[in-house]
VMD Tcl script that builds the backbone (N, CA, C; Angstrom):
set m [mol new atoms 249]
animate dup $m
set s [atomselect $m all]
$s set {name element resname resid chain x y z} {
  {N N MET 1 A 0.854 -1.171 0.000}
  {CA C MET 1 A 0.000 0.000 0.000}
  {C C MET 1 A 0.899 1.232 0.000}
  {N N THR 2 A 0.599 2.151 -0.875}
  {CA C THR 2 A 1.381 3.379 -0.961}
  {C C THR 2 A 0.435 4.567 -0.985}
  {N N GLY 3 A 0.991 5.741 -0.847}
  {CA C GLY 3 A 0.178 6.937 -0.928}
  {C C GLY 3 A 0.440 7.877 0.225}
  {N N ASN 4 A -0.368 8.914 0.292}
  {CA C ASN 4 A -0.207 9.958 1.297}
  {C C ASN 4 A -0.698 9.559 2.677}
  {N N TYR 5 A -1.428 8.466 2.762}
  {CA C TYR 5 A -2.059 8.119 4.025}
  {C C TYR 5 A -1.642 6.726 4.486}
  {N N VAL 6 A -0.344 6.500 4.604}
  {CA C VAL 6 A 0.195 5.216 5.042}
  {C C VAL 6 A 0.847 5.415 6.407}
  {N N GLY 7 A 0.512 4.536 7.349}
  {CA C GLY 7 A 1.052 4.635 8.701}
  {C C GLY 7 A 2.447 4.063 8.832}
  {N N LEU 8 A 2.962 4.137 10.031}
  {CA C LEU 8 A 4.329 3.711 10.317}
  {C C LEU 8 A 4.494 2.201 10.413}
  {N N ARG 9 A 3.415 1.452 10.485}
  {CA C ARG 9 A 3.510 0.005 10.715}
  {C C ARG 9 A 2.932 -0.816 9.561}
  {N N ALA 10 A 3.003 -0.300 8.350}
  {CA C ALA 10 A 2.434 -0.995 7.189}
  {C C ALA 10 A 3.079 -2.363 6.972}
  {N N HIS 11 A 4.280 -2.565 7.480}
  {CA C HIS 11 A 4.951 -3.865 7.325}
  {C C HIS 11 A 4.185 -4.987 8.029}
  {N N ARG 12 A 3.270 -4.653 8.923}
  {CA C ARG 12 A 2.521 -5.674 9.663}
  {C C ARG 12 A 1.307 -6.187 8.899}
  {N N PHE 13 A 0.987 -5.610 7.753}
  {CA C PHE 13 A -0.217 -5.993 7.024}
  {C C PHE 13 A -0.240 -7.473 6.679}
  {N N LYS 14 A 0.908 -8.041 6.362}
  {CA C LYS 14 A 0.928 -9.454 5.954}
  {C C LYS 14 A 0.491 -10.376 7.086}
  {N N ASP 15 A 0.673 -9.952 8.325}
  {CA C ASP 15 A 0.314 -10.768 9.473}
  {C C ASP 15 A -1.017 -10.382 10.109}
  {N N ASN 16 A -1.561 -9.244 9.732}
  {CA C ASN 16 A -2.809 -8.797 10.341}
  {C C ASN 16 A -3.717 -8.188 9.271}
  {N N PRO 17 A -4.556 -9.002 8.650}
  {CA C PRO 17 A -5.416 -8.492 7.584}
  {C C PRO 17 A -6.420 -7.432 8.039}
  {N N GLU 18 A -6.795 -7.434 9.311}
  {CA C GLU 18 A -7.732 -6.418 9.793}
  {C C GLU 18 A -7.068 -5.045 9.821}
  {N N GLU 19 A -5.800 -4.985 10.213}
  {CA C GLU 19 A -5.063 -3.716 10.137}
  {C C GLU 19 A -5.036 -3.214 8.700}
  {N N LYS 20 A -4.733 -4.120 7.784}
  {CA C LYS 20 A -4.651 -3.746 6.368}
  {C C LYS 20 A -6.001 -3.261 5.860}
  {N N ARG 21 A -7.071 -3.951 6.221}
  {CA C ARG 21 A -8.407 -3.573 5.762}
  {C C ARG 21 A -8.774 -2.162 6.226}
  {N N ILE 22 A -8.519 -1.890 7.496}
  {CA C ILE 22 A -8.859 -0.576 8.048}
  {C C ILE 22 A -7.966 0.508 7.464}
  {N N ALA 23 A -6.673 0.237 7.357}
  {CA C ALA 23 A -5.745 1.214 6.786}
  {C C ALA 23 A -6.095 1.509 5.326}
  {N N LYS 24 A -6.431 0.479 4.568}
  {CA C LYS 24 A -6.779 0.655 3.162}
  {C C LYS 24 A -8.047 1.491 3.024}
  {N N ALA 25 A -9.032 1.237 3.875}
  {CA C ALA 25 A -10.270 2.024 3.831}
  {C C ALA 25 A -9.983 3.497 4.097}
  {N N TRP 26 A -9.121 3.784 5.062}
  {CA C TRP 26 A -8.748 5.178 5.361}
  {C C TRP 26 A -8.074 5.807 4.156}
  {N N GLN 27 A -7.129 5.075 3.570}
  {CA C GLN 27 A -6.381 5.603 2.431}
  {C C GLN 27 A -7.318 5.894 1.254}
  {N N GLU 28 A -8.279 5.031 1.026}
  {CA C GLU 28 A -9.159 5.170 -0.134}
  {C C GLU 28 A -10.306 6.148 0.080}
  {N N LYS 29 A -10.790 6.271 1.301}
  {CA C LYS 29 A -12.047 6.985 1.517}
  {C C LYS 29 A -11.925 8.317 2.233}
  {N N ASN 30 A -10.758 8.654 2.744}
  {CA C ASN 30 A -10.725 9.867 3.557}
  {C C ASN 30 A -10.789 11.139 2.734}
  {N N GLY 31 A -10.353 11.094 1.468}
  {CA C GLY 31 A -10.415 12.294 0.640}
  {C C GLY 31 A -9.781 13.473 1.336}
  {N N ASN 32 A -10.556 14.504 1.585}
  {CA C ASN 32 A -10.076 15.710 2.258}
  {C C ASN 32 A -10.505 15.737 3.722}
  {N N LEU 33 A -10.940 14.587 4.231}
  {CA C LEU 33 A -11.462 14.520 5.590}
  {C C LEU 33 A -10.443 14.971 6.630}
  {N N LEU 34 A -9.202 14.522 6.503}
  {CA C LEU 34 A -8.196 14.901 7.501}
  {C C LEU 34 A -8.015 16.412 7.551}
  {N N ALA 35 A -8.016 17.058 6.410}
  {CA C ALA 35 A -7.892 18.520 6.385}
  {C C ALA 35 A -9.034 19.165 7.172}
  {N N HIS 36 A -10.232 18.636 7.014}
  {CA C HIS 36 A -11.379 19.199 7.742}
  {C C HIS 36 A -11.314 18.887 9.236}
  {N N ILE 37 A -10.847 17.688 9.588}
  {CA C ILE 37 A -10.717 17.332 11.001}
  {C C ILE 37 A -9.724 18.262 11.696}
  {N N LEU 38 A -8.628 18.583 11.011}
  {CA C LEU 38 A -7.562 19.393 11.613}
  {C C LEU 38 A -7.744 20.893 11.422}
  {N N ASP 39 A -8.779 21.292 10.721}
  {CA C ASP 39 A -8.996 22.716 10.454}
  {C C ASP 39 A -9.236 23.464 11.763}
  {N N GLU 40 A -8.396 24.417 12.050}
  {CA C GLU 40 A -8.506 25.201 13.292}
  {C C GLU 40 A -9.464 26.375 13.154}
  {N N ARG 41 A -9.987 26.586 11.967}
  {CA C ARG 41 A -10.870 27.724 11.730}
  {C C ARG 41 A -12.076 27.317 10.884}
  {N N PRO 42 A -12.821 26.296 11.313}
  {CA C PRO 42 A -13.907 25.787 10.469}
  {C C PRO 42 A -15.033 26.791 10.219}
  {N N ASP 43 A -15.192 27.768 11.072}
  {CA C ASP 43 A -16.279 28.734 10.914}
  {C C ASP 43 A -15.926 29.897 10.010}
  {N N GLN 44 A -14.689 29.931 9.511}
  {CA C GLN 44 A -14.262 31.055 8.679}
  {C C GLN 44 A -14.471 30.805 7.191}
  {N N GLY 45 A -14.935 29.621 6.834}
  {CA C GLY 45 A -15.191 29.316 5.432}
  {C C GLY 45 A -13.916 29.086 4.645}
  {N N GLY 46 A -14.081 28.791 3.389}
  {CA C GLY 46 A -12.934 28.521 2.531}
  {C C GLY 46 A -12.430 27.100 2.715}
  {N N SER 47 A -11.384 26.803 2.016}
  {CA C SER 47 A -10.796 25.470 2.092}
  {C C SER 47 A -9.868 25.368 3.296}
  {N N PRO 48 A -9.886 24.219 3.967}
  {CA C PRO 48 A -8.963 24.052 5.093}
  {C C PRO 48 A -7.529 23.910 4.572}
  {N N PRO 49 A -6.554 24.243 5.401}
  {CA C PRO 49 A -5.159 24.077 4.976}
  {C C PRO 49 A -4.820 22.604 4.808}
  {N N ASP 50 A -3.890 22.315 3.922}
  {CA C ASP 50 A -3.456 20.933 3.709}
  {C C ASP 50 A -2.727 20.409 4.942}
  {N N PRO 51 A -3.035 19.177 5.347}
  {CA C PRO 51 A -2.304 18.573 6.455}
  {C C PRO 51 A -0.837 18.351 6.057}
  {N N SER 52 A 0.036 18.408 7.037}
  {CA C SER 52 A 1.450 18.139 6.781}
  {C C SER 52 A 1.649 16.647 6.552}
  {N N LYS 53 A 2.815 16.288 6.051}
  {CA C LYS 53 A 3.126 14.867 5.884}
  {C C LYS 53 A 3.036 14.158 7.234}
  {N N ARG 54 A 3.556 14.797 8.279}
  {CA C ARG 54 A 3.509 14.212 9.623}
  {C C ARG 54 A 2.058 14.023 10.082}
  {N N ASP 55 A 1.207 15.001 9.828}
  {CA C ASP 55 A -0.217 14.861 10.167}
  {C C ASP 55 A -0.802 13.621 9.498}
  {N N ARG 56 A -0.510 13.437 8.210}
  {CA C ARG 56 A -1.049 12.295 7.463}
  {C C ARG 56 A -0.526 10.979 8.013}
  {N N VAL 57 A 0.772 10.928 8.352}
  {CA C VAL 57 A 1.360 9.695 8.882}
  {C C VAL 57 A 0.776 9.364 10.255}
  {N N VAL 58 A 0.654 10.352 11.118}
  {CA C VAL 58 A 0.100 10.119 12.458}
  {C C VAL 58 A -1.342 9.630 12.349}
  {N N ALA 59 A -2.150 10.288 11.542}
  {CA C ALA 59 A -3.544 9.868 11.395}
  {C C ALA 59 A -3.628 8.449 10.846}
  {N N ALA 60 A -2.850 8.133 9.823}
  {CA C ALA 60 A -2.879 6.792 9.230}
  {C C ALA 60 A -2.413 5.735 10.225}
  {N N THR 61 A -1.436 6.070 11.051}
  {CA C THR 61 A -0.937 5.122 12.051}
  {C C THR 61 A -2.000 4.854 13.113}
  {N N VAL 62 A -2.679 5.884 13.565}
  {CA C VAL 62 A -3.738 5.706 14.566}
  {C C VAL 62 A -4.900 4.908 13.977}
  {N N ILE 63 A -5.302 5.222 12.765}
  {CA C ILE 63 A -6.379 4.479 12.114}
  {C C ILE 63 A -5.989 3.012 11.982}
  {N N GLN 64 A -4.768 2.751 11.526}
  {CA C GLN 64 A -4.304 1.369 11.388}
  {C C GLN 64 A -4.332 0.659 12.737}
  {N N TRP 65 A -3.943 1.359 13.796}
  {CA C TRP 65 A -3.917 0.780 15.139}
  {C C TRP 65 A -5.288 0.233 15.536}
  {N N LEU 66 A -6.364 0.860 15.045}
  {CA C LEU 66 A -7.704 0.375 15.366}
  {C C LEU 66 A -7.935 -1.046 14.859}
  {N N GLY 67 A -7.162 -1.493 13.889}
  {CA C GLY 67 A -7.276 -2.843 13.382}
  {C C GLY 67 A -6.440 -3.863 14.120}
  {N N THR 68 A -5.598 -3.420 15.043}
  {CA C THR 68 A -4.787 -4.348 15.823}
  {C C THR 68 A -5.655 -5.014 16.878}
  {N N PRO 69 A -5.200 -6.121 17.444}
  {CA C PRO 69 A -5.964 -6.718 18.541}
  {C C PRO 69 A -6.210 -5.736 19.693}
  {N N VAL 70 A -5.222 -4.934 20.039}
  {CA C VAL 70 A -5.390 -3.943 21.113}
  {C C VAL 70 A -6.402 -2.881 20.697}
  {N N GLY 71 A -6.301 -2.402 19.460}
  {CA C GLY 71 A -7.254 -1.420 18.954}
  {C C GLY 71 A -8.665 -1.967 18.899}
  {N N GLN 72 A -8.795 -3.233 18.484}
  {CA C GLN 72 A -10.106 -3.872 18.438}
  {C C GLN 72 A -10.701 -4.002 19.842}
  {N N ASN 73 A -9.857 -4.357 20.821}
  {CA C ASN 73 A -10.330 -4.418 22.216}
  {C C ASN 73 A -10.780 -3.049 22.707}
  {N N PHE 74 A -10.033 -2.019 22.349}
  {CA C PHE 74 A -10.401 -0.650 22.700}
  {C C PHE 74 A -11.790 -0.324 22.164}
  {N N LEU 75 A -12.029 -0.636 20.887}
  {CA C LEU 75 A -13.336 -0.370 20.289}
  {C C LEU 75 A -14.437 -1.200 20.941}
  {N N GLU 76 A -14.146 -2.460 21.224}
  {CA C GLU 76 A -15.138 -3.315 21.886}
  {C C GLU 76 A -15.482 -2.799 23.273}
  {N N ASP 77 A -14.477 -2.292 23.995}
  {CA C ASP 77 A -14.737 -1.717 25.315}
  {C C ASP 77 A -15.668 -0.515 25.235}
  {N N LEU 78 A -15.672 0.142 24.081}
  {CA C LEU 78 A -16.562 1.289 23.870}
  {C C LEU 78 A -17.920 0.873 23.328}
  {N N GLY 79 A -18.084 -0.423 23.071}
  {CA C GLY 79 A -19.361 -0.916 22.593}
  {C C GLY 79 A -19.424 -1.212 21.107}
  {N N TYR 80 A -18.316 -1.040 20.386}
  {CA C TYR 80 A -18.299 -1.326 18.954}
  {C C TYR 80 A -17.858 -2.756 18.719}
  {N N LYS 81 A -18.595 -3.444 17.879}
  {CA C LYS 81 A -18.269 -4.840 17.547}
  {C C LYS 81 A -18.247 -4.984 16.041}
  {N N LYS 82 A -17.327 -5.782 15.539}
  {CA C LYS 82 A -17.249 -6.077 14.122}
  {C C LYS 82 A -18.404 -6.997 13.743}
  {N N LYS 83 A -19.075 -6.681 12.647}
  {CA C LYS 83 A -20.188 -7.530 12.185}
  {C C LYS 83 A -19.658 -8.803 11.584}
}
mol reanalyze $m
mol bondsrecalc $m
mol representation Tube
mol addrep $m
């Protein structure tokens, strides 16, 4: 997997398909979402500033983490279950 939204642990995809599935969904579907999430001035209108490379890597790493066993337990503790 390549692109602007790849986390720091992509090497683990071969051993954890759930991490890969979640990371791939983020990479394919986020579009400009990260820019809007990080926008410090959402009420001022216009386009949000582009996230830095570091912003993209951190977000992708956290999203990927949700696919790990620890991340899945975290979500389950909050009441989310995989269908």
